N, C-alpha and C positions, 0 to 999 in steps of 0.2 A: 501102095506103100512100097518103098525100096526094099529089096530082099535083105540088105544089110541090117535093117531095123527090126528084123525078126529076132535078133539078139538085142535085148533091152540095153545091155551095157554099151553097144555101139550107138544106139539112139541117145543114151545119156551123155556119152562122150561128144556126139554131134550138137545136141540142143542144150545140154546142161539140165539142172534141176528146173522144175516149173516155178517161175516167179509167182508170188502171191497175187492173186486177182487176175492172172493172165492165163490163156489157154493157147493150144497150138492152132495155127492158121496157116493156110497155103497162100503164098504171095500171088501165085497165078492159079486161078481156080481150074484151068484146063490142065495143069500140071499135076504131077503126083506128090505124094508125101515123101520128100527127101530133104536132106540138109540144105541143099541150094534153094529149095522152094518153100521152106517152112520158117516160121518165126513165132515167137511168143507175142500175143496180141491182146488187147483189151476188147471187151464186148463191143464197144463203139467201132473200133478198128475193124473188127470182123464184120459187123453190120454194114459197114461202108465198103467192104470188100466182096460184094455180091453183084451179080449181073443185073439185078433189078433196081439198083440204087440209081436215083435221078441226080445227075450233076448239074449244077447251075453256077454261072459266072456273074459276079456283080463287082463293079469297081476294081477289076483286076485280080479278084480272088475267086477261085473255084472250090466249092464244097458241096456236100450232099444237101438234098432238100431238108432233111432233118436238122443238119447243122445251121442251115439258113433260118430254119424256124426258131431255133434256140437263139440266133443272133437278134431276130426281130421280135422275140417274145411271144411267139405263137406256136401252136402244135404243128407238126408236119401236115396233118390233115387240114388244118386251118389254112396253112400257107398254099397247099395244093388248090384249095377252093379259091383263094385270093388270086392265084396264078391264073385260074380259069377266067376270072373276071378282068383282071388287069394285064394279062399276057406276059409281063416281064418283072424281074426283081425290081427293076427301076420304077415301074408302075405301082408295085406292091409298097415299096418304101414311100413313095409319094403320098399314097392313100393312108398309110399308118402314120406318117408325119403330120398330116392334115387332121386325122382323126385324133391324135393325142394332144394337138393344141386346141381342140374344140371348134376349129373353123370348119365350115361346110366344105366338103370335098367336091370340087366341080364335076368330076367324073361320075358322081352318082346320079 
């Protein structure tokens, strides 16, 4: 933490009051707690701001494994398993599309 924040009034002037539902988060996890590196963030934003998040791209959009799971209507764990079987989000999407229409998926 930056030494200036030892004084709560300085912290408050830098960051303002905590907005409801948010908590303090470091933009760069390798950096310290200081005005330039901190923000008020949601739980989801904080969960996505870790070193262990798996980022995936599909149709020009990049987001976390958890976010793609929500997009496809499956849990992150289920999506992880589907990726092991189908290798890419394109393959997973094709599998889920065929599954939802009741047609047999050729890759099975």
